[in-house]
N, C-alpha and C positions, 0 to 999 in steps of 0.2 A: 821589101827595099826596093826603090826605084831608082836605078842607076843613072838614068839620062832622061832629057826631054822626050825623046822618041818613044819612050816605054809609056808614058802618060796615056796615051790614046790607045794602047793595046791591053789596058788593064780591065780585070773583071769587074763588073759593076758592084759585085758585093765584097769586093776585098777591102779590108781596113783593119787596124790602122795603118798609116803610111809612114816610112821614114824615107825621106828624100836624101839621096847620097850625092847630090850635085847642087851646085848654088842656083836655086831656082829665082826666077823673076816673078813679079806678080802675075804676069801672063801666064806663066807655068802653073801657079798655083790656081788660078781661074780655070785653067784647062783640065786640071785634076779634079776639081769641083763639078764642072760640066760633065766630065766622063764618069765619075762615081758620085752621084747626086746625094746619096745617103751617107757620106763620109762624115765621121763625128771627129777625128782626130788626125792631124798631120804632125809628124814630129819633125822638127827642123833645129839643127845645131844653132845655138844662139847667135853666132857671126851670121848665119844665113837669115835667121828670122829678122835682124835688125835691118838688112836690105829690103825686105818686102813689108816690113811692119806698118808703116805709114800708110801705104796704099790698101791694106787689107783692112786695117783698124776702121778706116772711112766707109769700108764696106760692111761693117757689123761684125768682123771676126773679133775673136778674143783671145788673146795671148796669156798664156799661163807661163810664168818664169819660175824655175825651181833653183835652190841653192843646196849645196852639200854642207851638213854639219857635223860635229863629232859629239857624241854624249859624253859628258862629264863622269859620268857613274861607270859605264863599261868600256868607253874608249870606240864603240862602233860609230861607223859613219851611216848618217841617214838623209834622206832628201826631203825637204819640205818645199812648198810654196814660198816664194820670197816675200810675198805680203804677210806672211805669218811667222817670218824668220826670227823676230824678236821674241816672240811667244813660245816657239818650238824649242825646248831646251834638252829635253829626254827623248830617247829613241822609242821606249815602250813605258807602258803603265808600271811595269815592273821596277824599272830604273827610276821613275818618278817616285814610287813607293819608297824604295831604298834611300833615295835622298831625303825625304820626308822624315824617315826613321833617324837617318844620321843626325839631322837637324834637332830632332826632339832630345836625342841623347846629349847633343852639344850644349842646348838650353838647359837641360837638367844639371849637367856637371859643371856649367859656369855659375848656375844658381847656388850649387851646393858649395862652391869654393869662395863665395862671396860672403 
């Protein structure tokens, strides 16, 4: 965790991933990348990411946004990429399988009562 701008230039070149616990500017992000050129991931709270997103996108950076969802089968919370939010319904293959079995039972019982 990087708590302040001053810490950026004291980091070990091999440290990663990073979580920035302060509101970084684009200059801070570029300083981090210069200090640790092999960096692959920088974790930013969404509110912070929005501050620097425009500048960094034009420099070839990619932002992944995540959302929390609740599995309709078991009730567990899980996290998925925002761009697949509509497709991600179940938290595990086991929950998907359970939902499919339930649907088959409902289809058979509705067919039998008709």
